[in-house]
MDAnalysis code that builds the backbone (N, CA, C; Angstrom):
import MDAnalysis as mda
import numpy as np

u = mda.Universe.empty(546, n_residues=182, atom_resindex=np.repeat(np.arange(182), 3), trajectory=True)
u.add_TopologyAttr("name", ["N", "CA", "C"] * 182)
u.add_TopologyAttr("resid", np.arange(1, 183))
u.add_TopologyAttr("resname", ["MET", "ILE", "LYS", "TYR", "LYS", "PHE", "THR", "ARG", "ILE", "VAL", "LEU", "LEU", "PHE", "ALA", "ILE", "PHE", "ILE", "SER", "SER", "LEU", "SER", "CYS", "TYR", "ARG", "GLU", "ASN", "VAL", "GLU", "LYS", "ILE", "SER", "SER", "ASN", "VAL", "ASP", "ALA", "PRO", "PHE", "ASP", "ILE", "ILE", "GLN", "GLU", "GLU", "TYR", "ALA", "VAL", "TYR", "LYS", "THR", "LEU", "LEU", "LYS", "ASP", "LYS", "ARG", "LYS", "SER", "PHE", "ILE", "VAL", "LEU", "TYR", "GLY", "SER", "PRO", "ASP", "GLU", "ALA", "PHE", "GLY", "VAL", "ASN", "ARG", "GLU", "PHE", "PHE", "ALA", "GLU", "GLN", "PHE", "SER", "GLU", "LEU", "GLN", "THR", "ASP", "THR", "LEU", "ASP", "ALA", "TYR", "LEU", "LYS", "ARG", "ASN", "GLN", "ASN", "THR", "LEU", "SER", "ILE", "ASP", "LYS", "GLN", "PRO", "VAL", "ASP", "PHE", "ASP", "TYR", "PRO", "VAL", "ILE", "GLY", "LYS", "ILE", "ASP", "SER", "GLU", "LYS", "LYS", "LEU", "GLU", "LYS", "GLU", "SER", "GLN", "TYR", "TYR", "GLU", "PHE", "SER", "ARG", "VAL", "GLY", "PHE", "SER", "LYS", "ASN", "GLY", "LYS", "GLN", "ALA", "PHE", "VAL", "HIS", "PHE", "SER", "ASP", "VAL", "CYS", "LYS", "VAL", "LEU", "CYS", "GLY", "LYS", "GLY", "ALA", "TYR", "TYR", "LEU", "LEU", "LYS", "LYS", "GLU", "GLU", "ASN", "HIS", "TRP", "GLN", "VAL", "ILE", "LYS", "GLU", "VAL", "ILE", "SER", "TRP", "LYS", "SER"])
u.atoms.positions = np.array([
    [0.818, -1.187, 0.000],
    [0.000, -0.001, -0.001],
    [0.877, 1.276, 0.000],
    [1.885, 1.311, 0.882],
    [2.775, 2.469, 0.948],
    [3.574, 2.587, -0.346],
    [4.019, 1.432, -0.885],
    [4.774, 1.437, -2.133],
    [3.921, 2.016, -3.268],
    [2.636, 1.664, -3.315],
    [1.711, 2.153, -4.332],
    [1.567, 3.671, -4.236],
    [1.388, 4.209, -3.008],
    [1.231, 5.651, -2.823],
    [2.512, 6.389, -3.230],
    [3.656, 5.838, -2.852],
    [4.932, 6.444, -3.203],
    [5.114, 6.493, -4.725],
    [4.808, 5.375, -5.387],
    [4.910, 5.308, -6.852],
    [3.976, 6.326, -7.497],
    [2.786, 6.448, -6.974],
    [1.806, 7.396, -7.514],
    [2.304, 8.839, -7.352],
    [2.870, 9.155, -6.198],
    [3.398, 10.503, -5.952],
    [4.554, 10.804, -6.901],
    [5.453, 9.842, -7.067],
    [6.589, 10.022, -7.963],
    [6.099, 10.235, -9.394],
    [5.124, 9.451, -9.805],
    [4.566, 9.575, -11.154],
    [3.917, 10.946, -11.356],
    [3.131, 11.407, -10.392],
    [2.504, 12.718, -10.494],
    [3.554, 13.834, -10.533],
    [4.591, 13.698, -9.726],
    [5.676, 14.682, -9.725],
    [6.359, 14.709, -11.093],
    [6.605, 13.548, -11.679],
    [7.253, 13.472, -12.996],
    [6.384, 14.137, -14.066],
    [5.087, 13.908, -13.992],
    [4.173, 14.537, -14.957],
    [4.204, 16.051, -14.790],
    [4.192, 16.508, -13.545],
    [4.241, 17.943, -13.266],
    [5.517, 18.566, -13.818],
    [6.653, 17.951, -13.561],
    [7.938, 18.473, -14.033],
    [7.989, 18.493, -15.557],
    [7.500, 17.432, -16.193],
    [7.541, 17.410, -17.662],
    [6.609, 18.457, -18.259],
    [5.496, 18.732, -17.587],
    [4.604, 19.770, -18.105],
    [5.256, 21.140, -17.982],
    [6.040, 21.351, -16.926],
    [6.767, 22.613, -16.796],
    [7.805, 22.770, -17.888],
    [8.486, 21.700, -18.216],
    [9.516, 21.798, -19.251],
    [8.905, 22.031, -20.621],
    [7.661, 21.660, -20.799],
    [6.999, 21.887, -22.086],
    [6.466, 23.312, -22.212],
    [6.349, 23.999, -21.077],
    [5.844, 25.357, -21.095],
    [6.836, 26.268, -21.797],
    [6.354, 27.047, -22.718],
    [7.226, 27.985, -23.412],
    [6.697, 29.377, -23.188],
    [7.560, 30.242, -22.664],
    [7.166, 31.621, -22.430],
    [7.155, 32.419, -23.721],
    [7.940, 32.009, -24.706],
    [8.076, 32.800, -25.926],
    [6.747, 33.086, -26.603],
    [5.885, 32.108, -26.679],
    [4.583, 32.321, -27.287],
    [3.557, 31.780, -26.318],
    [2.802, 32.687, -25.727],
    [1.817, 32.257, -24.759],
    [0.570, 33.099, -24.890],
    [-0.557, 32.498, -24.599],
    [-1.779, 33.264, -24.489],
    [-1.806, 33.784, -23.070],
    [-1.744, 35.092, -22.903],
    [-1.715, 35.617, -21.559],
    [-3.115, 35.886, -21.031],
    [-4.099, 35.687, -21.836],
    [-5.477, 35.845, -21.377],
    [-6.407, 35.204, -22.381],
    [-7.550, 34.787, -21.884],
    [-8.541, 34.255, -22.813],
    [-9.106, 35.381, -23.675],
    [-8.825, 36.633, -23.310],
    [-9.272, 37.781, -24.102],
    [-8.433, 37.972, -25.361],
    [-7.283, 37.330, -25.425],
    [-6.393, 37.472, -26.569],
    [-6.692, 36.345, -27.546],
    [-7.072, 36.700, -28.766],
    [-7.456, 35.692, -29.749],
    [-6.268, 34.925, -30.292],
    [-5.209, 35.631, -30.648],
    [-4.019, 34.992, -31.217],
    [-2.976, 34.826, -30.110],
    [-2.080, 33.879, -30.273],
    [-1.012, 33.753, -29.271],
    [-0.237, 35.065, -29.141],
    [0.093, 35.416, -27.951],
    [0.826, 36.640, -27.645],
    [2.299, 36.286, -27.613],
    [3.050, 36.779, -28.563],
    [4.481, 36.499, -28.625],
    [5.175, 37.443, -27.656],
    [5.398, 36.958, -26.454],
    [5.889, 37.815, -25.375],
    [7.292, 38.342, -25.649],
    [8.129, 37.564, -26.293],
    [9.486, 38.029, -26.601],
    [9.430, 39.121, -27.673],
    [8.642, 38.920, -28.719],
    [8.488, 39.934, -29.767],
    [7.968, 41.239, -29.166],
    [6.973, 41.149, -28.283],
    [6.410, 42.346, -27.656],
    [7.415, 43.001, -26.713],
    [8.189, 42.185, -26.006],
    [9.204, 42.724, -25.107],
    [10.211, 43.572, -25.893],
    [10.687, 43.054, -27.000],
    [11.632, 43.803, -27.819],
    [10.971, 45.015, -28.478],
    [9.687, 44.953, -28.751],
    [8.973, 46.120, -29.281],
    [8.946, 47.239, -28.233],
    [8.775, 46.866, -26.958],
    [8.840, 47.855, -25.875],
    [10.250, 48.438, -25.796],
    [11.259, 47.580, -25.857],
    [12.646, 48.059, -25.828],
    [12.888, 49.050, -26.970],
    [12.419, 48.714, -28.176],
    [12.627, 49.591, -29.332],
    [11.962, 50.950, -29.119],
    [10.812, 50.956, -28.476],
    [10.113, 52.213, -28.200],
    [10.978, 53.110, -27.317],
    [11.592, 52.522, -26.297],
    [12.411, 53.310, -25.369],
    [13.781, 53.662, -25.950],
    [14.225, 52.927, -26.947],
    [15.513, 53.187, -27.575],
    [15.428, 54.145, -28.761],
    [14.230, 54.590, -29.075],
    [14.034, 55.465, -30.218],
    [15.002, 56.650, -30.147],
    [15.703, 56.897, -31.221],
    [16.665, 58.003, -31.350],
    [17.905, 57.849, -30.475],
    [18.170, 56.672, -29.952],
    [19.391, 56.444, -29.169],
    [20.400, 55.741, -30.064],
    [21.671, 56.030, -29.820],
    [22.720, 55.428, -30.645],
    [22.756, 53.924, -30.430],
    [23.246, 53.220, -31.437],
    [23.365, 51.762, -31.352],
    [24.460, 51.427, -30.358],
    [24.120, 50.667, -29.361],
    [25.064, 50.268, -28.336],
    [24.585, 48.946, -27.753],
    [25.391, 48.381, -26.871],
    [25.006, 47.135, -26.216],
    [23.788, 47.339, -25.333],
    [22.980, 46.303, -25.265],
    [21.878, 46.243, -24.310],
    [22.180, 45.108, -23.364],
    [22.063, 45.391, -22.081],
    [22.266, 44.380, -21.057],
    [20.912, 44.055, -20.449],
    [20.541, 42.785, -20.513],
    [19.331, 42.356, -19.814],
    [19.753, 41.936, -18.422],
    [19.272, 42.633, -17.419],
    [19.789, 42.407, -16.076],
    [18.742, 42.043, -15.050],
    [17.497, 42.184, -15.331],
    [16.478, 41.920, -14.316],
    [16.045, 43.205, -13.646],
    [15.309, 43.049, -12.593],
    [14.705, 44.187, -11.923],
    [15.638, 44.822, -10.903],
    [15.657, 46.146, -10.832],
    [16.477, 46.838, -9.830],
    [15.733, 47.035, -8.512],
    [14.561, 46.437, -8.380],
    [13.685, 46.739, -7.247],
    [14.337, 46.521, -5.891],
    [15.096, 45.445, -5.734],
    [15.742, 45.199, -4.447],
    [16.772, 46.276, -4.138],
    [17.540, 46.675, -5.130],
    [18.571, 47.691, -4.918],
    [17.958, 49.026, -4.501],
    [16.819, 49.370, -5.084],
    [16.197, 50.657, -4.782],
    [15.201, 50.569, -3.635],
    [14.912, 49.366, -3.163],
    [14.015, 49.205, -2.032],
    [12.576, 49.586, -2.323],
    [12.149, 49.506, -3.571],
    [10.778, 49.862, -3.901],
    [9.867, 48.657, -3.709],
    [8.580, 48.930, -3.583],
    [7.616, 47.865, -3.372],
    [6.296, 48.226, -4.038],
    [5.305, 47.399, -3.822],
    [3.998, 47.609, -4.455],
    [3.405, 48.976, -4.129],
    [3.572, 49.430, -2.899],
    [3.015, 50.726, -2.503],
    [3.663, 51.863, -3.308],
    [4.974, 51.735, -3.527],
    [5.688, 52.731, -4.330],
    [5.092, 52.787, -5.738],
    [4.923, 51.615, -6.347],
    [4.389, 51.575, -7.709],
    [2.965, 52.119, -7.753],
    [2.139, 51.772, -6.758],
    [0.757, 52.255, -6.717],
    [0.709, 53.781, -6.580],
    [1.603, 54.339, -5.758],
    [1.671, 55.794, -5.586],
    [2.106, 56.488, -6.869],
    [3.131, 55.956, -7.495],
    [3.740, 56.610, -8.649],
    [2.995, 56.393, -9.964],
    [2.329, 55.251, -10.077],
    [1.677, 54.873, -11.338],
    [0.214, 54.535, -11.083],
    [-0.635, 55.544, -11.057],
    [-2.054, 55.311, -10.757],
    [-2.738, 54.448, -11.817],
    [-2.241, 54.459, -13.053],
    [-2.855, 53.675, -14.130],
    [-2.307, 52.255, -14.238],
    [-1.294, 51.929, -13.433],
    [-0.673, 50.602, -13.500],
    [-1.652, 49.547, -12.989],
    [-1.985, 48.612, -13.867],
    [-2.902, 47.528, -13.507],
    [-2.181, 46.496, -12.640],
    [-2.917, 45.884, -11.730],
    [-2.347, 44.889, -10.825],
    [-1.735, 43.725, -11.596],
    [-2.413, 43.253, -12.650],
    [-1.889, 42.112, -13.402],
    [-0.593, 42.469, -14.138],
    [-0.440, 43.722, -14.562],
    [0.798, 44.153, -15.212],
    [1.942, 44.143, -14.201],
    [1.697, 44.690, -13.020],
    [2.722, 44.714, -11.970],
    [3.072, 43.291, -11.536],
    [2.065, 42.441, -11.371],
    [2.323, 41.038, -10.996],
    [3.217, 40.358, -12.025],
    [2.933, 40.575, -13.301],
    [3.737, 39.968, -14.371],
    [5.167, 40.515, -14.345],
    [5.311, 41.809, -14.128],
    [6.641, 42.428, -14.041],
    [7.445, 41.801, -12.896],
    [6.843, 41.721, -11.729],
    [7.544, 41.170, -10.564],
    [7.885, 39.699, -10.785],
    [6.966, 38.947, -11.368],
    [7.200, 37.519, -11.604],
    [8.309, 37.302, -12.643],
    [8.259, 38.041, -13.736],
    [9.252, 37.848, -14.804],
    [10.647, 38.261, -14.380],
    [10.759, 39.112, -13.363],
    [12.062, 39.584, -12.925],
    [12.590, 38.850, -11.694],
    [11.913, 37.802, -11.270],
    [12.382, 37.005, -10.131],
    [13.536, 36.098, -10.515],
    [13.523, 35.599, -11.705],
    [14.485, 34.584, -12.134],
    [15.668, 35.186, -12.871],
    [16.745, 34.430, -12.906],
    [17.906, 34.816, -13.682],
    [17.501, 34.902, -15.149],
    [17.965, 35.915, -15.809],
    [17.574, 36.118, -17.198],
    [18.385, 35.255, -18.143],
    [17.709, 34.730, -19.113],
    [18.400, 34.080, -20.216],
    [18.131, 34.949, -21.445],
    [19.069, 34.963, -22.339],
    [18.883, 35.762, -23.550],
    [18.078, 34.926, -24.531],
    [16.836, 35.342, -24.694],
    [15.975, 34.652, -25.638],
    [16.345, 35.091, -27.044],
    [15.957, 34.278, -27.995],
    [16.202, 34.647, -29.388],
    [15.538, 35.993, -29.660],
    [16.338, 36.934, -30.114],
    [15.783, 38.252, -30.361],
    [15.250, 38.350, -31.778],
    [14.269, 39.221, -31.978],
    [13.689, 39.387, -33.307],
    [14.724, 39.858, -34.322],
    [14.515, 39.493, -35.561],
    [15.421, 39.838, -36.652],
    [15.527, 41.353, -36.812],
    [14.452, 42.071, -36.575],
    [14.453, 43.519, -36.804],
    [14.972, 44.319, -35.606],
    [15.646, 43.673, -34.669],
    [16.210, 44.363, -33.509],
    [17.712, 44.513, -33.724],
    [18.170, 45.761, -33.904],
    [19.537, 46.026, -34.360],
    [20.587, 46.201, -33.264],
    [20.220, 46.050, -32.016],
    [21.170, 46.253, -30.924],
    [21.720, 44.911, -30.449],
    [23.035, 44.845, -30.155],
    [23.564, 43.598, -29.588],
    [23.077, 43.444, -28.143],
    [22.634, 42.244, -27.776],
    [22.064, 41.987, -26.453],
    [22.928, 40.972, -25.719],
    [23.245, 41.286, -24.462],
    [24.013, 40.374, -23.620],
    [23.376, 40.313, -22.237],
    [23.712, 39.278, -21.489],
    [23.229, 39.142, -20.124],
    [24.156, 39.860, -19.164],
    [23.687, 40.133, -17.956],
    [24.477, 40.854, -16.954],
    [25.785, 40.130, -16.641],
    [25.747, 38.804, -16.568],
    [26.941, 38.028, -16.236],
    [28.035, 38.240, -17.281],
    [27.649, 38.315, -18.556],
    [28.613, 38.484, -19.651],
    [29.011, 39.937, -19.882],
    [28.381, 40.864, -19.194],
    [28.535, 42.271, -19.548],
    [29.854, 42.907, -19.103],
    [30.432, 42.471, -17.993],
    [31.615, 43.159, -17.467],
    [32.744, 43.279, -18.486],
    [33.178, 42.160, -19.045],
    [34.288, 42.199, -20.007],
    [33.893, 42.876, -21.310],
    [32.699, 42.606, -21.795],
    [32.291, 43.160, -23.081],
    [32.085, 44.669, -23.024],
    [31.794, 45.203, -21.849],
    [31.476, 46.623, -21.750],
    [32.635, 47.477, -21.233],
    [33.788, 46.861, -20.995],
    [34.941, 47.620, -20.473],
    [35.301, 48.797, -21.359],
    [35.232, 48.624, -22.667],
    [35.630, 49.669, -23.608],
    [34.454, 50.529, -24.076],
    [33.258, 50.182, -23.680],
    [32.073, 50.938, -24.097],
    [31.895, 52.178, -23.221],
    [31.589, 53.295, -23.839],
    [31.338, 54.511, -23.065],
    [29.859, 54.640, -22.705],
    [29.016, 53.908, -23.414],
    [27.585, 53.982, -23.154],
    [26.949, 52.637, -23.473],
    [25.985, 52.254, -22.669],
    [25.192, 51.061, -22.930],
    [23.847, 51.213, -22.233],
    [22.945, 50.286, -22.481],
    [21.596, 50.363, -21.936],
    [21.302, 49.098, -21.137],
    [20.516, 49.249, -20.093],
    [20.110, 48.096, -19.297],
    [18.586, 48.052, -19.220],
    [18.052, 46.847, -19.371],
    [16.609, 46.645, -19.292],
    [16.283, 45.541, -18.303],
    [15.155, 45.711, -17.634],
    [14.562, 44.601, -16.908],
    [13.706, 43.832, -17.912],
    [13.127, 42.733, -17.469],
    [12.123, 42.073, -18.300],
    [10.861, 42.920, -18.230],
    [10.022, 42.805, -19.216],
    [8.794, 43.597, -19.295],
    [7.642, 42.791, -18.708],
    [6.843, 43.451, -17.879],
    [5.598, 42.855, -17.400],
    [4.463, 43.352, -18.270],
    [3.603, 42.428, -18.691],
    [2.472, 42.785, -19.552],
    [1.155, 42.495, -18.837],
    [0.140, 43.296, -19.142],
    [-1.199, 43.024, -18.631],
    [-1.737, 41.769, -19.316],
    [-2.766, 41.200, -18.734],
    [-3.340, 39.975, -19.303],
    [-3.893, 40.179, -20.704],
    [-4.355, 41.378, -20.999],
    [-4.884, 41.617, -22.343],
    [-3.807, 42.088, -23.323],
    [-2.557, 42.223, -22.852],
    [-1.451, 42.589, -23.742],
    [-1.429, 44.042, -24.159],
    [-2.194, 44.898, -23.497],
    [-2.287, 46.305, -23.900],
    [-1.494, 47.251, -22.994],
    [-0.942, 46.733, -21.883],
    [-0.169, 47.571, -20.976],
    [1.153, 46.876, -20.673],
    [2.225, 47.676, -20.540],
    [3.553, 47.125, -20.259],
    [4.236, 47.980, -19.191],
    [5.105, 47.325, -18.397],
    [5.849, 48.012, -17.342],
    [7.277, 47.492, -17.359],
    [8.253, 48.404, -17.326],
    [9.655, 48.019, -17.478],
    [10.557, 49.038, -16.787],
    [11.768, 48.608, -16.435],
    [12.799, 49.535, -15.967],
    [13.870, 49.604, -17.054],
    [14.315, 50.822, -17.360],
    [15.311, 51.057, -18.402],
    [16.354, 52.031, -17.876],
    [17.635, 51.709, -18.096],
    [18.731, 52.595, -17.713],
    [19.591, 52.903, -18.923],
    [19.952, 54.155, -19.055],
    [20.912, 54.616, -20.057],
    [22.182, 54.895, -19.261],
    [23.180, 54.028, -19.400],
    [24.376, 54.078, -18.566],
    [25.555, 54.619, -19.373],
    [26.235, 55.605, -18.824],
    [27.464, 56.087, -19.447],
    [28.496, 56.275, -18.351],
    [29.741, 56.264, -18.738],
    [30.825, 56.266, -17.747],
    [31.282, 57.662, -17.342],
    [30.597, 58.688, -17.789],
    [31.014, 60.047, -17.447],
    [29.896, 60.797, -16.717],
    [29.230, 60.117, -15.812],
    [28.189, 60.714, -14.974],
    [27.094, 61.413, -15.773],
    [26.534, 60.714, -16.726],
    [25.474, 61.329, -17.523],
    [24.298, 60.378, -17.719],
    [24.187, 59.346, -16.923],
    [23.144, 58.354, -17.139],
    [21.921, 58.567, -16.264],
    [20.906, 57.750, -16.522],
    [19.707, 57.745, -15.682],
    [18.993, 56.421, -15.839],
    [18.218, 56.096, -14.831],
    [17.359, 54.924, -14.878],
    [15.946, 55.341, -14.531],
    [14.969, 54.665, -15.118],
    [13.577, 55.024, -14.854],
    [12.667, 53.830, -15.088],
    [11.540, 53.875, -14.406],
    [10.455, 52.926, -14.647],
    [9.543, 53.554, -15.693],
    [9.041, 52.722, -16.590],
    [8.167, 53.196, -17.650],
    [6.880, 52.386, -17.688],
    [5.779, 53.091, -17.792],
    [4.473, 52.479, -18.020],
    [4.095, 52.818, -19.449],
    [3.764, 51.787, -20.222],
    [3.427, 51.976, -21.631],
    [2.068, 51.362, -21.925],
    [1.438, 51.856, -22.970],
    [0.197, 51.237, -23.443],
    [0.308, 51.034, -24.946],
    [-0.406, 50.021, -25.406],
    [-0.366, 49.697, -26.829],
    [-1.615, 50.251, -27.491],
    [-1.382, 51.109, -28.488],
    [-2.474, 51.693, -29.267],
    [-2.150, 51.538, -30.736],
    [-3.084, 51.026, -31.478],
    [-2.917, 50.836, -32.917],
    [-1.607, 50.118, -33.238],
    [-1.341, 49.060, -32.508],
    [-0.176, 48.194, -32.712],
    [1.174, 48.828, -32.402],
    [1.188, 49.948, -31.669],
    [2.441, 50.609, -31.288],
    [2.436, 50.901, -29.791],
    [3.600, 50.742, -29.166],
    [3.744, 51.048, -27.749],
    [4.019, 52.522, -27.569],
    [3.323, 53.136, -26.590],
    [3.523, 54.546, -26.275],
    [3.761, 54.678, -24.773],
    [4.701, 55.537, -24.403],
    [4.986, 55.776, -22.994],
    [3.861, 56.612, -22.388],
    [3.306, 56.116, -21.294],
    [2.277, 56.850, -20.551],
    [2.934, 57.677, -19.454],
    [3.894, 57.056, -18.761],
    [4.527, 57.745, -17.649],
    [5.930, 57.207, -17.411],
    [6.816, 58.109, -16.985],
    [8.190, 57.785, -16.632],
    [8.412, 58.264, -15.188],
    [9.013, 57.405, -14.364],
    [9.409, 57.801, -13.017],
    [10.893, 57.467, -12.864],
    [11.690, 58.505, -12.678],
    [13.144, 58.325, -12.586],
    [13.495, 57.636, -11.267],
    [14.338, 56.598, -11.380],
    [14.775, 55.846, -10.200],
    [16.184, 56.245, -9.750],
    [16.993, 56.705, -10.700],
    [18.337, 57.194, -10.383],
    [18.816, 58.108, -11.504],
    [19.766, 58.980, -11.168],
    [20.318, 59.904, -12.160],
    [21.718, 60.307, -11.707],
    [22.634, 60.420, -12.680],
    [23.992, 60.880, -12.324],
    [24.404, 62.041, -13.207],
])
């Protein structure tokens, strides 16, 4: 009897683990309100492109969320971003919990992308580069939240949180809140 229960638990655990490995974040339906699959990586890079508009071509470092370093929390976001939906913030916090992997970037994205771990040596000679967190999206795919830093080595950079909305297939910045400036 005990052997049967143990075998059943192991089998259920194996099924659970295999279902997790089959999960792909790259293309997911983030809500039943979305008719077509939401390509989260394509949309993430579309948000990055919106914030990089008119900026010189330089390295982009995907580093995760700066929230722990700045000591911000849900109350901070609620105060600063009255239009920020709870599901967008939840997605942002969840996507930035884990170590980032560099997903395949879209063909039309012209900036070289590296992870934080690889950035030290590659950026030694760079005078300017950009850092992004992962983007949190609302369940309907119409709102995005991200942290973006423009880093330069001569005390001219800044970092900020951005709330964006998607209108007519384009991302537009609704609000910027500066998190640091030099």
